[in-house]
N, C-alpha and C positions, 0 to 999 in steps of 0.2 A: 760944556759945549762939545768937547770931544766925545763924551759919552753919548750925547744926543745924535751926533753924526754917525757914530758907530751903530746906534740903534736903527737909524734910518737906512743905512747901508744894508744892515742885516735884513730889514723888512723888504727892501728891493730885491735882495738875493733870494729871499723866500718866495716872493711873487714870481720871479723869473723861473725858479725851479718848478713851481707848481704848474706853469704853463708849458713846460717842456714835454712833448709827447713821449710816451714809453717807447723804448727800443723794440724793433721788430724781432719777435722770437717765433720759432717753430711751435706749432701746437703740441701740447703735451702728449697727445695720442699718436704722434708720428713715430712709427717704429720701422726702421729699414728692414727689408726682408733678410732673413738669415740664409735662405737658399731659394734659388729659382728652379731647382731640380724638379719639384712636382709639376710646375708649369711646363717645363721642357718635356717631361715624360708624357704629359697629356697631349701636346700638340705635335711633337716631332714625327709621329707616324703619318701625318698628313702632309709633310714636307718632302719634296722630291728633288733629286739631282737631275738636271736636264743635260743630255749629251746630243749634240747635233752634228750632222755631216753636211757640208756645203761644197758646191762646185764653184770655183772662182776662175775667172778669165784673167790671165797674166799677159800683158803686152811685152814682147821681146824687143831688145834694143835693135836698131837698124843694122849694127855690125853683124849680128847673128843672121839677120835676114839675107845679107849678102852671100852667106854660105849655104843658102837653101833652106834655112829654118823658116817656119811660118811666122806671120806677124804676131800671132798670139797663141797661147796654149791654155788648156783647161787643167786645173789641178783640184784634187780633193783635199779639203781642210777639215779639221775637227775643232769643235768649240764646246763650251760648257757653260752652264748657268744654273739657276735654281728655279723652283716653282712650288706651288702648293695647291692642294685639292680644295675645291669650293662647293662640291656637292657629292653625295654618296654614290651617284651613278657615273662619276669619273670625269667631270669637268675640272680643268686646272687652269691656273693663271701663271703667266710668266711675262717677261718683257718682250716686246716686239723685236728688239735688237738681238735677243737671244735666238729667236726662232726664224727670223727673216732670212729668206733664201735657202732654207734647209731642205735637203733632199730626203733626209731621214731624221726623225726625232725619237730618242729613247728617254724614258724617265725611269729612274730607279728609286725605290723606296728604302727607308732605313732598314727594313727587314730583309733586303736583298731582292725583293720582287722587282721585275723589270718588264716594261711594256713599251710597245711602239705607240706613239701619239700622233694624232693628225691635228692640223690647224683648222679650227672651226671658223675663226675670223681674227683679224688683227687690225690695229690702227697705229700707223707710224707716228702720227702727230702726238698721240697720247702715250706712245711706247708701251702698248698693252697688247698681248696676244692671248686668245682663249684656245686652249687645247682640249682634246678629248681622248680618253683611253677606254678600251673595252676590257675591263678586268674580270668580268663575269662573276663579280661578287660586290657586296656593299663595301665601300671604302671609307676610311676615316677622313673627315673633312673639317675645314675651318670656316668659321662664320665671319663675314665682314662686319666690323663694328662701326662705331660713330666717331670718325676722325675729327669732326667739328667740336666734339666735347673734350678732345685732348687739351691739356694745359701744358705750357712750358714748365719743365721740371718733372713731368710724369715719367715713371719708369717705363722702359720699352725693351723688348728682346728681339734680336734679329737672328734668323736661322737661314743658313744657305750652304753653298758649296764653293767656298772661296779657294781660288787657285787650284781647283780640282781635288781638294783634300778630302771631300766627303762632308757629311753633315757637321757643321760647326756652329756653335752658339756664342753670341756676344750680347752684352747688355749695356745699357746706358740710360740716358734720359732724352726727352724731347728738348732740343736746344733752341728751336724756333719753329714758327709756322708761317705759311704763306711766302716761302722763299722762292725767288725767281732766278733762274739760271740763264745766262745769255744764249746758250746753245739750245735751251728748251723754253722758248718764250711763251708757249701755249699752256704750260703747266705751272702750278704753284705747288711747292713741295713742303713736306715735313723735314726739318733738319734734326739729325740725331748724332750724338757722340758715340753710339754703339758702333764698334769697328765694322766697317763694310769694305770689302776688298773685291777685286775682279773675280767673277764667278758667283758672287752674292746676288747679282742682278736677277730679279724675278722672285726672290725669296720673300717671306712675310716679315713685316715688322709688327710685333704683337704687344698688346697691352697686358697688364698683369692678370687680367681675367681670361686670357687666352684668345680673345677676339683679335682679328686682323685689323690694324689701324692704318696700314700702309703697305706698299710693295717696294722693297729696296731697289733702287734704280741707278743712282749716280753717286760719284765721289769726286772730290777735288784732288787732283794728283798731288802727291806729296803731303797730304794731310789725312792721316788714317783715323781721325776722330771727327771728321766733317763728312757725314753721309746724308743722302737725300732719299726720301721715299714718296711715291705717289699716294696721296690720301685715299683711304678706303671709300669715302663718299664719292670720289671721282671714279674709282674702280667700279663701284656698283652701277653708276650711270652707263659706263661703257660696256660692261658685261651684258646687260640686257639687250643692247643693240647688236653686239657681236653674236649672241646666242640666236637672236631672231633673224638677223639679216646677213651676218658674216662680215659686216663692215660697219663703220661709223660715219654718219653724215653730219657735217658741221655747217652751222649757219654762215651766211655770207652777206656782207653789206655792199661791197663793190666800190670801195674808195681807196685812194692813196692818201697818206697822211704824213704829218710831221709833228713830233713832240715839241712843246713850247718850253723855252728857257724862261728864266725869271723876267728878263727884259721883254720878251714877247708877251708874256702874261700881262705885264703892266701896261704895255702898249695897247693890247686888245681889251683890257679891263676885265680879265677873268682870273680866277684862282687856280684853275686847272684846265684839263681838256686837251684835245689835239686839233691841230689845224688841218682841215680838209684841203688838200692841194690838187686833187684830181678826182673826178667822178666818172666811173665806167658808164659809157653810153648804154642806155636801156637796162642797166643793172638795177638792183633793188633800191639803192640810194637815189639814183637818178629818177626812177619812176615815182619815188615818194616826194621828190622836190628838194633834196639836199644839194647844195651848190658848193663849188670851190670857194674858199674863203670863209666858209662857216667854221666855227669852233665847236666841235662836238664835245659836250661836257657831261652827258649822262645817257645811259641806256636803261630804260625803265627806272628803277630806283637806285641803280648802281652808278656812283660817280666815277668818271673817267679821269685818271691822273696822268696817263701817258699812253703811248701807242700799244705797249704790251697789255695794259689793262683793257683797252678796247678789243684787242685780239682775243683775249681770254673770255671777255664778256660775250662776244659774238659767236666764237667757235663752240662755246658750251651749250648753245641753243640749237634747236632742231630747225632745218629748212622748213619754210612755210609758216613759222611762228611770227606773229605780229608783235612788234616791240615799239615802244615810244622812245624816240631819240630826241633829246633836248640839245638844241644848238644855240649858240650866240651869234646873231646876225645883225650887223649895223647897230651894235650896242644893246640889242634887245634879245631876251630869251624867247625861243620859239620851239614848240613841241611838234614833232613830225612822226606820224605813224608809218612804220616801214614793215613790209612783209619780206622776211629774209629769204634769200635764195640758198642754193646748195653750193658750198665752196668748191671750186675746181681744184684739181691737184696743183701743188706748188704755190697756192695763193693763201694769204692769211687774213685778208680784210673783207 
């Protein structure tokens, strides 16, 4: 009997072992790069350090005004960042916050060549600025790649001018995609653990084939391995508008809204979406028939999870574009066609 039980237990054990999936292992073909120097040698000539001069107005304290000083004074300040060439005839990209308000912009190449740059166009919402230099020669340039094809874990290289030190190279991996920052609600970012520091803003984030997959833009203070880059797919959309028009026009729906918590979703019978709390009179949403109390759940085929998702969906579209907005009204789904307007300054919906 003991022998029979032992035999049965051994059979059970064999059966369990056979059903256990194999452990996850890296493919045998995976070989970490021994050196990124060939990549850096190829792309670094197209990366520039950006130096800006700005005029700032400083308000003086009332105590000084009592002694005859003016209420405010202007002063000259210096700033720096990074950028990269995107065409052989001298178009460059950097962050808007690097170039904004600059009275002069100088760009310096790795070989020491220096040029004065002008702002062709900029977009504060996307934090992107397009610059142009007249080098009177063909320049090395970088190609914008496919950021959508990036995978978490892919190797990336960041090049920039951190802390004014000059060209500096750091490497890491893609740590995440589609990251949303509270202070940048209209962008979703690539997260990387390649070290990014002040002054890296506007520099390229590169895939191992040398194509630009992002522009380094933001960091989390106190965390030197949590950096964020604007995806190259977004850069490409913005650049074409800046080159043609000098500005970017964003779509506008004309609603005020509130994100729903779990209790609100349950009460309204929806899985996601945002509650429309106010509709601008004669705005695009009003003209189309969207009403306060509607729960907006989808724009075309994009599901809306919260207010930021709605903002990103609408602002990424051109004014005049017709979209199908799906709302939940009185417990029923309703599709409404809306012709988007142009978003006024300081407005996001």
